[in-house]
VMD Tcl script that draws the C-alpha trace (Angstrom):
set ca {
  {88.79 193.51 178.13}
  {85.75 192.96 176.01}
  {84.32 189.52 174.99}
  {84.61 190.88 171.26}
  {88.31 191.65 171.71}
  {88.85 188.32 173.39}
  {87.17 186.30 170.71}
  {88.90 188.25 167.75}
  {92.33 187.39 169.34}
  {91.12 183.83 169.72}
  {90.44 183.74 165.91}
  {93.83 185.30 165.17}
  {95.69 182.63 166.86}
  {93.53 180.09 165.10}
  {92.10 178.64 168.45}
  {90.05 175.39 168.21}
  {87.44 176.11 170.83}
  {85.59 173.34 173.11}
  {82.22 174.84 171.92}
  {81.23 176.72 168.67}
  {77.67 177.30 167.76}
  {76.48 176.53 164.20}
  {75.17 180.07 163.21}
  {74.37 180.39 159.60}
  {72.50 182.94 157.36}
  {69.16 181.31 158.01}
  {69.70 181.80 161.65}
  {70.40 185.43 161.18}
  {67.55 185.89 158.74}
  {65.14 184.17 161.49}
  {66.24 186.65 163.85}
  {65.80 189.64 161.62}
  {62.26 188.68 160.75}
  {61.22 188.07 164.50}
  {62.57 191.46 165.18}
  {60.74 193.13 162.18}
  {57.62 191.67 163.49}
  {57.93 194.00 166.43}
  {56.58 191.55 169.01}
  {59.58 190.98 171.30}
  {58.02 189.14 174.19}
  {56.27 185.76 174.35}
  {54.37 185.49 171.04}
  {53.81 183.20 167.96}
  {57.16 181.91 167.34}
  {57.01 180.53 170.93}
  {54.00 178.57 170.08}
  {55.30 177.48 166.75}
  {58.58 176.34 168.50}
  {56.61 174.21 171.05}
  {54.67 172.63 168.23}
  {57.80 171.91 166.29}
  {59.59 170.45 169.21}
  {56.67 168.14 169.88}
  {56.59 166.81 166.48}
  {60.34 166.40 166.49}
  {60.48 164.13 169.64}
  {57.17 162.35 168.76}
  {55.57 163.78 171.84}
  {52.38 161.90 171.20}
  {49.99 162.90 174.06}
  {52.80 164.87 175.93}
  {52.97 168.47 175.90}
  {56.02 170.76 175.45}
  {56.23 174.24 177.32}
  {59.06 176.49 176.30}
  {60.79 178.58 179.00}
  {63.79 181.02 179.22}
  {66.46 178.65 180.28}
  {67.16 174.94 181.22}
  {67.57 176.10 184.88}
  {64.16 177.83 184.71}
  {62.69 174.64 183.49}
  {64.32 172.72 186.41}
  {62.99 175.19 189.02}
  {59.50 175.06 187.56}
  {59.68 171.20 187.45}
  {60.31 171.33 191.25}
  {57.48 173.51 191.79}
  {55.08 171.53 189.57}
  {55.67 168.27 191.29}
  {55.32 169.95 194.83}
  {58.91 169.70 196.18}
  {59.02 171.90 199.12}
  {61.05 172.80 202.14}
  {62.46 169.84 203.90}
  {61.86 167.49 201.12}
  {65.13 165.46 199.54}
  {65.75 164.98 195.89}
  {68.43 162.36 194.83}
  {70.75 163.66 192.12}
  {74.13 162.57 190.78}
  {77.06 164.66 192.36}
  {78.56 164.66 188.81}
  {75.97 167.04 187.47}
  {75.45 170.70 186.37}
  {75.21 173.16 189.22}
  {71.82 174.29 187.67}
  {70.09 170.90 189.14}
  {71.54 171.54 192.61}
  {70.41 175.38 192.58}
  {66.81 174.18 191.42}
  {66.54 171.89 194.18}
  {67.87 174.46 196.53}
  {65.63 177.27 195.13}
  {62.38 175.41 196.54}
  {63.88 174.90 200.03}
  {64.57 171.17 199.56}
  {67.96 169.45 199.82}
  {69.90 167.47 197.26}
  {71.08 164.01 198.14}
  {74.10 163.26 196.12}
  {74.63 159.92 194.45}
  {77.49 158.34 192.55}
  {77.69 157.46 188.88}
  {78.40 154.40 186.90}
  {81.87 154.21 185.43}
  {80.69 153.01 181.87}
  {78.18 155.97 181.19}
  {78.96 158.55 183.90}
  {75.16 158.66 184.56}
  {73.34 157.94 188.00}
  {74.00 154.61 189.46}
  {70.65 153.45 190.53}
  {71.93 150.63 192.67}
  {73.69 153.18 194.81}
  {70.55 155.60 194.86}
  {68.50 152.61 196.64}
  {70.77 153.22 199.64}
  {70.01 156.89 199.74}
  {66.19 156.57 199.70}
  {64.77 157.95 202.94}
  {61.45 159.18 204.53}
  {61.84 162.71 202.90}
  {62.73 161.70 199.50}
  {60.25 162.81 196.97}
  {62.09 162.60 193.54}
  {65.07 161.72 191.45}
  {66.88 163.76 188.91}
  {68.69 161.59 186.23}
  {70.86 163.13 183.35}
  {72.11 161.79 180.24}
  {75.75 162.54 180.09}
  {77.81 163.64 177.03}
  {77.04 160.89 174.45}
  {75.74 158.30 176.95}
  {72.12 157.45 178.15}
  {70.90 156.83 181.55}
  {69.19 153.33 181.95}
  {65.92 154.78 182.03}
  {63.92 151.50 182.23}
  {65.78 150.73 185.53}
  {65.05 154.33 186.84}
  {61.52 153.94 186.04}
  {61.18 150.70 188.23}
  {63.06 152.52 190.92}
  {60.85 155.39 191.08}
  {57.83 153.16 190.96}
  {58.92 151.13 194.06}
  {59.64 154.07 196.06}
  {56.73 156.28 194.93}
  {58.97 159.10 193.33}
  {58.76 161.56 190.60}
  {61.43 161.52 187.91}
  {62.94 164.57 186.27}
  {64.91 163.66 183.34}
  {67.53 166.19 182.67}
  {68.17 165.73 178.69}
  {70.39 168.90 178.30}
  {72.94 166.71 176.57}
  {70.81 164.36 174.90}
  {68.29 166.31 172.57}
  {67.97 164.34 169.51}
  {68.83 160.98 170.96}
  {66.80 157.73 170.85}
  {66.56 155.32 173.92}
  {65.33 151.72 173.11}
  {63.73 152.90 169.90}
  {61.80 156.01 171.44}
  {62.91 159.66 171.08}
  {64.12 161.44 174.13}
  {61.24 163.55 175.34}
  {58.53 160.86 174.37}
  {58.78 158.61 177.35}
  {59.81 160.47 180.56}
  {57.74 161.49 183.50}
  {59.10 165.01 183.38}
  {61.71 166.02 180.98}
  {64.09 169.12 180.45}
  {65.73 170.35 177.57}
  {68.24 173.12 177.46}
  {68.90 175.34 174.43}
  {71.71 177.70 175.67}
  {74.46 179.27 173.59}
  {76.34 176.21 173.33}
  {73.92 173.24 173.18}
  {73.14 171.00 170.41}
  {70.82 173.39 169.06}
  {70.67 176.92 170.53}
  {68.03 179.54 171.11}
  {70.61 181.86 172.34}
  {69.13 180.89 175.72}
  {66.13 178.62 176.25}
  {64.68 175.56 177.73}
  {61.58 173.27 177.61}
  {59.75 171.15 179.65}
  {57.86 167.94 178.45}
  {55.11 166.90 180.69}
  {52.07 164.37 180.52}
  {48.85 166.39 181.41}
  {46.98 169.35 180.34}
  {46.80 170.41 184.08}
  {50.49 170.44 184.24}
  {50.73 172.53 180.99}
  {48.28 175.02 182.51}
  {50.28 175.35 185.77}
  {53.46 175.86 183.93}
  {51.80 178.47 181.45}
  {50.88 180.46 184.66}
  {54.26 179.82 186.67}
  {56.50 180.83 183.78}
  {54.52 184.17 183.32}
  {54.99 185.52 187.02}
  {51.73 183.70 187.95}
  {49.48 185.53 185.36}
  {46.55 183.58 184.13}
  {46.72 184.93 180.49}
  {45.83 182.07 178.09}
  {48.86 181.05 176.08}
  {46.80 181.04 172.99}
  {45.98 184.78 173.21}
  {49.69 185.62 173.54}
  {50.65 183.05 170.49}
  {48.61 185.43 168.52}
  {50.75 188.22 169.43}
  {48.25 189.80 171.82}
  {47.66 190.46 175.58}
  {44.76 189.81 177.78}
  {44.30 192.79 180.05}
  {42.22 190.95 182.71}
  {43.52 187.99 184.30}
  {43.79 186.25 187.61}
  {46.89 185.38 189.68}
  {46.49 182.11 191.55}
  {49.82 180.79 192.25}
  {53.68 181.82 192.62}
  {55.37 182.38 189.33}
  {58.53 183.75 187.52}
  {59.53 185.71 184.69}
  {60.42 182.45 183.01}
  {58.86 182.69 179.56}
  {60.67 182.35 176.19}
  {61.04 185.47 173.95}
  {59.86 185.35 170.35}
  {63.56 186.14 169.18}
  {64.92 183.16 170.89}
  {62.04 181.03 169.51}
  {62.71 181.99 165.93}
  {66.23 181.07 166.25}
  {65.25 177.72 167.72}
  {63.03 176.97 164.96}
  {65.70 177.67 162.29}
  {68.09 175.58 164.35}
  {65.76 172.65 164.68}
  {65.35 172.59 160.93}
  {69.09 171.88 160.75}
  {68.91 168.90 162.95}
  {69.65 166.28 160.24}
  {72.87 167.92 159.47}
  {73.71 168.54 163.23}
  {73.16 164.93 163.95}
  {75.13 163.48 161.33}
  {78.08 165.80 161.70}
  {78.27 165.22 165.29}
  {78.16 161.47 164.93}
  {80.62 161.48 162.39}
  {83.09 163.59 164.62}
  {82.40 161.32 167.67}
  {83.37 158.26 165.58}
  {86.46 159.77 164.12}
  {87.67 160.77 167.80}
  {86.99 157.38 169.01}
  {88.78 155.46 166.35}
  {91.77 157.78 166.98}
  {91.75 157.58 170.67}
  {90.74 153.97 171.49}
  {94.25 152.53 170.69}
  {95.98 154.97 173.15}
  {96.89 153.51 176.43}
  {96.12 155.89 179.38}
  {92.73 157.20 177.52}
  {89.33 155.86 178.12}
  {86.79 156.95 175.50}
  {82.81 156.75 175.70}
  {81.60 153.33 175.07}
  {78.98 154.19 172.53}
  {78.88 153.67 168.52}
  {76.92 157.16 168.44}
  {74.07 155.40 166.38}
  {71.18 156.81 168.61}
  {72.68 159.99 169.82}
  {74.05 163.19 168.41}
  {76.74 163.88 171.18}
  {76.69 167.27 172.85}
  {80.11 166.88 174.23}
  {82.94 164.51 173.59}
  {85.01 163.42 176.51}
  {88.01 161.14 177.50}
  {89.09 159.89 180.70}
  {92.91 160.87 181.16}
  {94.50 158.32 183.56}
  {97.60 158.59 185.73}
  {97.25 162.14 186.76}
  {98.24 163.44 183.15}
  {95.04 165.64 182.47}
  {96.59 168.97 183.35}
  {99.76 168.11 181.40}
  {97.68 167.24 178.40}
  {95.65 170.31 178.78}
  {98.75 172.30 178.76}
  {100.21 170.60 175.69}
  {96.86 171.04 173.71}
  {96.83 174.76 174.75}
  {100.24 175.49 173.42}
  {98.76 174.02 169.91}
  {95.79 176.25 169.89}
  {93.37 173.64 171.12}
  {91.16 174.52 173.95}
  {89.65 171.96 176.42}
  {87.16 171.97 179.23}
  {86.28 170.00 182.32}
  {82.48 168.95 182.62}
  {82.18 168.91 185.69}
  {83.54 169.56 189.15}
  {81.37 167.08 191.31}
  {78.76 168.89 193.44}
  {80.21 167.62 196.82}
  {83.43 169.61 196.08}
  {81.34 172.92 196.47}
  {81.14 174.73 199.70}
  {77.49 175.18 198.98}
  {76.88 171.25 199.10}
  {79.48 169.98 201.32}
  {76.86 169.23 204.14}
  {74.44 167.43 201.72}
  {73.68 163.87 202.59}
  {75.40 161.62 200.18}
  {76.80 158.00 199.62}
  {79.86 156.35 198.48}
  {81.40 158.78 195.72}
  {84.19 156.45 194.45}
  {83.56 156.71 190.88}
  {82.58 160.32 190.88}
  {85.89 161.30 192.76}
  {87.81 159.59 190.29}
  {85.98 160.90 187.31}
  {86.23 164.52 188.62}
  {89.95 164.33 188.51}
  {90.32 162.62 185.15}
  {87.40 163.82 182.89}
  {88.31 166.10 179.89}
  {85.96 167.73 177.28}
  {87.37 168.12 173.66}
  {86.27 170.39 171.16}
  {83.32 169.11 169.29}
  {81.22 171.38 167.05}
  {78.14 170.83 164.84}
  {79.44 170.61 161.08}
  {82.83 170.61 162.44}
  {85.90 171.52 160.27}
  {87.89 168.35 159.74}
  {91.12 170.18 159.93}
  {90.24 171.59 163.19}
  {89.41 167.97 164.39}
  {92.69 166.56 163.11}
  {94.59 169.30 165.00}
  {92.94 167.96 168.23}
  {93.61 164.58 167.17}
  {97.39 164.96 166.38}
  {97.92 167.08 169.58}
  {96.77 164.22 171.58}
  {98.65 161.56 169.61}
  {101.84 163.58 169.89}
  {101.46 163.90 173.76}
  {101.05 160.22 174.13}
  {103.98 159.25 171.55}
}
mol new
graphics top color blue
foreach p $ca { graphics top sphere $p radius 0.5 }
foreach p [lrange $ca 0 end-1] q [lrange $ca 1 end] { graphics top cylinder $p $q radius 0.2 }
display resetview
């Protein structure tokens, strides 16, 4: 069955999906114009997208490098800071598989850490117990609509001489202690995949601190070729170049960057609509016994996902109930230590992660979400608990 047929059937039953990208006429026009330009690889739109991202996040002296996916960004970050075979990288087990795979891709080993119950982000107190002689870095990820305690992470990293990779796939557009996400981290990754807060169809970016790091990333994202980005951003190619380091085909295409620019221009609408939707959910679900909601007022974040914690073993029953009413739900995520690939990784106490893995539930949340659709979600849950 084709994806098109499946989607059309979903529309006929009036399904409320977990994710729904905000694709409007301006996005379509941006794609058309990039195709009409005729330069399909990395070109001028990529340079413009990097510049616009830097301005949006108040990058200051930091630098933005656009790549093909969030996973590509993570893999390049590992290479950039010299993570190699035999090294260890601490990461929450409650994380996306892309982070684990990026560590494994350079021959290193993930060391799996528990999370805090209040934020579902890494528990740095428990990370202290996992630092060993081979520990070289830590990955921290903002989850859903909650932020890592980045000041505590910075102190932890300084004490143990570790690099910090900030996975901000969920927190694009957020603010931490008055600073925009992307303006303060050691190395930061954004993801712009099909369902993220803004989408490039697929895309990612790294934000780094030095020009040397930028030049290394420019080579690594272009299979090691030493063509200057400034040449390609003029929709040209250099026909003589050196190859000094290993690289991958991880550059961003013009089409994806053009859509990203169009999406970025809509961030005021995306931010306000997601904050409004998050507050409406929280107001409706906070009084329900047996549900725990995210502890945030959404003032500093446009939530990528909205989750609830469903207690007393009722998650699957609630999912079935909502499914019968045309409301889709998701589970983000299964903990990493549940996977066969990672079962032998070194790890600490996983009490919060274990509980969360069995109780977490993602509800539909879209940019500029239709209020009738959101009320269907709310009423479905209220019916279940009444």
